[in-house]
C-alpha positions, 0 to 999 in steps of 0.5 A, spaced: 908 539 022 914 541 026 913 541 033 913 548 036 919 551 038 916 557 042 910 558 046 909 563 040 908 557 035 902 555 039 896 556 035 892 556 042 897 561 045 896 566 038 888 565 039 889 567 047 893 573 045 888 575 040 883 575 045 887 579 050 888 584 045 880 584 044 879 585 051 884 591 052 880 594 046 873 593 049 875 594 056 878 601 054 871 603 052 868 602 059 866 607 064 871 610 068 868 608 074 870 600 072 877 602 071 879 598 078 873 593 077 871 590 071 876 593 067 882 590 071 879 583 072 877 582 065 884 584 063 888 580 069 883 574 067 885 575 059 892 576 060 892 569 065 890 565 059 896 567 055 901 567 060 899 560 063 900 557 056 906 561 055 909 558 062 906 551 061 910 550 054 916 551 057 915 546 063 919 539 062 914 535 066 907 533 063 904 534 070 907 541 070 904 543 063 897 540 065 897 544 071 899 551 068 894 549 062 888 548 067 890 554 070 889 557 063 882 553 062 880 556 069 882 563 067 878 562 060 871 561 064 873 567 068 873 571 062 867 568 059 863 570 065 866 577 065 864 578 057 857 576 059 857 581 065 860 586 060 854 585 055 849 585 060 851 592 063 851 594 055 858 596 055 859 593 048 858 587 043 862 581 045 859 576 040 866 576 036 870 575 043 866 570 045 867 566 039 874 567 040 874 565 047 870 559 045 876 557 040 881 558 045 877 553 050 877 548 045 884 548 043 886 548 050 882 542 051 885 538 045 892 540 047 891 538 054 887 531 052 893 530 047 898 531 053 894 526 057 894 521 051 901 521 051 902 520 058 898 514 058 902 511 052 908 512 056 906 509 062 
């Protein structure tokens, strides 16, 4: 497999982008009273995952890459909580989104692990 030329070539970014689209779709159905609360927070956290993967992709040093991917990992966990909250508030079924988010989490973890291995083999 050829190396990724753009962040859009990364499977982890593609899955993260799918998650963002799902967040926008679900949160668009929330009560209007949540517009500046949960809707805003969920969208911000979801976008942060994909945006930090994109930004980290272009960073030259592995340490910089890992920093942005770690921020994406934090936003993934934040998003996980918002999905739990949305489900508990009965704002919608989040089962498929939780599965997709778990996939993003595992791919991010694997991507970070491969960078760490590459770093240690160069040292």
